C-alpha positions in Angstrom: 44.7 -44.5 -29.9 43.3 -44.9 -33.4 40.0 -46.4 -34.3 40.1 -49.4 -36.7 37.7 -51.2 -38.8 37.0 -54.9 -38.4 40.0 -55.8 -40.5 43.5 -56.2 -39.1 45.3 -53.1 -37.9 47.3 -51.1 -40.3 51.0 -50.1 -39.7 51.7 -48.4 -36.4 52.4 -44.7 -36.0 53.5 -42.9 -32.9 51.1 -40.4 -31.3 52.2 -36.8 -31.1 53.5 -35.3 -27.9 53.1 -38.1 -25.4 52.9 -37.4 -21.7 55.2 -39.1 -19.3 52.9 -42.2 -19.0 52.2 -42.4 -22.8 53.7 -44.6 -25.4 55.1 -43.5 -28.7 57.9 -41.0 -29.5 56.9 -37.4 -29.8 58.1 -35.1 -32.6 59.9 -32.6 -30.4 63.7 -31.9 -30.3 64.6 -34.5 -27.7 67.3 -37.0 -28.6 66.4 -40.7 -28.6 68.3 -41.3 -25.3 66.7 -38.3 -23.6 63.3 -39.4 -24.8 63.8 -43.0 -23.6 64.9 -41.7 -20.2 61.9 -39.4 -19.9 59.6 -42.4 -20.5 61.2 -44.7 -18.0 59.6 -45.1 -14.6 61.9 -45.2 -11.6 64.2 -48.3 -11.5 63.5 -49.5 -15.0 65.9 -50.1 -17.9 65.1 -50.4 -21.7 65.3 -53.7 -23.5 64.6 -54.2 -27.2 62.6 -57.5 -27.0 59.6 -58.4 -24.9 60.4 -61.6 -23.0 57.8 -64.3 -22.7 56.9 -64.5 -19.1 53.8 -66.2 -17.6 52.6 -68.5 -14.8 51.3 -71.9 -15.7 50.7 -73.7 -19.0 49.8 -72.1 -22.3 46.1 -72.9 -23.0 44.9 -74.1 -26.4 42.6 -71.8 -28.4 39.5 -73.3 -30.0 37.5 -70.5 -31.8 34.4 -72.8 -31.7 34.3 -73.0 -27.9 36.1 -69.9 -26.8 33.9 -67.2 -25.1 34.4 -64.1 -23.0 32.0 -63.5 -20.1 31.2 -60.4 -18.2 29.5 -61.0 -14.8 29.3 -59.8 -11.2 28.0 -56.3 -10.4 26.4 -55.6 -13.8 23.8 -53.0 -14.3 21.3 -55.6 -15.4 22.1 -58.1 -12.7 22.9 -60.8 -15.2 25.9 -61.8 -17.2 26.9 -61.3 -20.8 28.7 -63.7 -23.1 30.5 -63.1 -26.4 31.5 -65.9 -28.7 34.8 -65.5 -30.7 32.8 -64.3 -33.7 30.9 -61.8 -31.5 34.0 -60.5 -30.0 35.7 -60.0 -33.3 32.8 -57.9 -34.5 33.2 -55.3 -31.7 34.8 -51.9 -32.5 38.6 -52.0 -32.6 41.4 -49.6 -32.0 45.2 -49.4 -32.0 47.3 -48.4 -29.1 51.1 -47.6 -29.1 52.3 -47.9 -25.5 55.3 -48.7 -23.3 55.4 -51.9 -21.4 57.0 -51.9 -17.9 57.6 -55.2 -16.1 58.0 -55.4 -12.3 61.2 -57.2 -12.8 62.6 -53.8 -14.1 62.8 -54.2 -17.8 60.8 -51.8 -20.1 60.0 -52.2 -23.8 59.1 -48.9 -25.5 56.6 -48.2 -28.2 54.8 -51.5 -28.6 51.9 -51.4 -31.1 48.8 -53.4 -30.0 45.4 -53.6 -31.6 42.1 -55.1 -30.3 38.9 -54.1 -28.5 39.0 -51.2 -26.1 38.2 -52.2 -22.5 35.9 -49.2 -22.5 33.8 -50.9 -25.2 33.1 -53.8 -22.8 31.9 -51.3 -20.2 29.7 -49.6 -22.8 28.2 -52.9 -24.0 27.7 -54.3 -20.5 27.4 -51.4 -18.1 28.4 -52.0 -14.4 26.0 -51.1 -11.6 26.5 -47.7 -10.1 28.2 -49.2 -6.9 30.9 -51.1 -8.9 34.4 -49.9 -8.2 36.8 -52.5 -9.5 37.1 -55.4 -12.0 38.8 -58.7 -11.8 40.1 -59.9 -15.2 40.2 -63.6 -15.3 42.3 -65.9 -17.5 42.3 -69.7 -18.1 43.4 -71.8 -15.2 42.1 -69.3 -12.6 44.7 -66.6 -13.0 43.2 -63.1 -12.2 44.3 -59.5 -11.7 42.3 -56.7 -10.2 42.0 -53.1 -11.4 40.1 -50.0 -10.4 37.2 -49.5 -12.7 38.7 -46.2 -13.9 41.9 -47.9 -14.9 40.1 -50.6 -16.8 38.1 -47.8 -18.6 41.1 -45.8 -19.6 41.5 -45.0 -23.3 44.7 -47.0 -23.6 43.5 -50.1 -21.8 42.9 -52.7 -24.5 41.8 -56.3 -25.0 44.4 -57.0 -27.6 44.3 -59.6 -30.3 47.3 -58.4 -32.4 50.7 -57.0 -31.8 51.3 -54.8 -34.8 49.7 -56.5 -37.8 50.3 -60.0 -36.5 47.8 -62.0 -34.4 49.1 -62.9 -31.0 51.0 -66.1 -30.7 49.9 -68.6 -28.1 52.7 -67.7 -25.6 51.8 -64.0 -26.1 48.3 -64.5 -24.9 46.4 -65.7 -28.0 43.6 -65.0 -28.7 43.1 -62.1 -26.3 45.3 -60.5 -23.7 44.7 -57.4 -21.6 47.1 -54.4 -22.1 47.2 -51.9 -19.3 50.1 -49.4 -20.1 49.6 -47.5 -16.8 50.4 -50.5 -14.6 53.2 -53.1 -14.3 53.0 -55.9 -16.7 51.5 -58.5 -14.5 48.2 -56.6 -14.6 48.2 -57.2 -18.4 46.5 -60.6 -18.2 47.1 -63.1 -20.9 44.4 -65.5 -22.2 41.5 -63.4 -21.0 38.2 -65.3 -20.5 36.1 -63.2 -18.1 35.7 -59.8 -16.6 34.1 -59.7 -13.2 32.6 -56.4 -12.0 33.1 -55.9 -8.2 31.7 -53.7 -5.5 34.9 -53.2 -3.6 38.4 -54.4 -4.2 39.8 -58.0 -4.1 43.3 -59.1 -4.7 44.2 -61.1 -7.7 46.7 -63.9 -8.1 50.0 -62.1 -7.7 48.5 -59.5 -5.4 47.8 -62.3 -3.0 51.5 -63.5 -3.3 53.4 -60.4 -2.4 53.0 -57.9 -5.3 51.6 -54.4 -4.7 47.9 -54.0 -5.2 48.2 -50.8 -7.1 51.1 -51.6 -9.5 51.7 -48.1 -10.7 55.3 -48.1 -12.2 55.6 -44.3 -11.8 55.1 -44.7 -8.0 57.3 -47.9 -8.1 54.6 -49.9 -6.5 56.2 -53.3 -6.7 55.6 -55.2 -3.5 52.8 -55.5 -0.9 55.1 -54.4 1.9 55.3 -51.0 0.3 51.5 -50.5 0.6 50.2 -47.6 2.6 46.9 -47.9 4.5 44.0 -47.9 2.0 46.1 -49.1 -0.9 44.7 -52.6 -0.9 42.5 -55.2 0.8 44.0 -57.0 3.8 46.3 -59.8 3.0 
């Protein structure tokens, strides 16, 4: 992860020595095929392009009316709202990460830039009892995450892929990027973050997908869940 100014991100570079869950190609002696295999979670295969997949229509973006709200179990007890101009003024960073879809394709080394999710937590602290977040999109789509996953250094509210602003079908103006989880947790068209005391299933988690969604544990479907891995269906 690299810190950026308020201007658009510069060209991507891969981080040195990634661990098994990190993006980017290390500078060791591994051949490209070996490196790709090391970075693939169980059951995945590599594809070059990131297909466009989403549920429901693509919302229109109006920078004059768009906002991002943070509410729920906030430390202040109130909610916070950023306009598009406010959001664009927040500190930015760049993340190079692998993307793993529950449908079994993986795209390696995607460069994203935007606002770290940890910056949202810094600006609007949750109350001490908060354990999870629900990230909401237009049209009521939501995905839940443990607070520590949302706070991870590589979890990003992305506005750009590489140097190019996201296209509408990619989640313009803001999409969540959660490299440590299957792709359905990377919510497109983000509009709100709800802090929660306790867990609650999101859209796909209520429809048969695993509550945890860790690709390295191959947590694909709710029938695989062990006791304590998610709220009751």
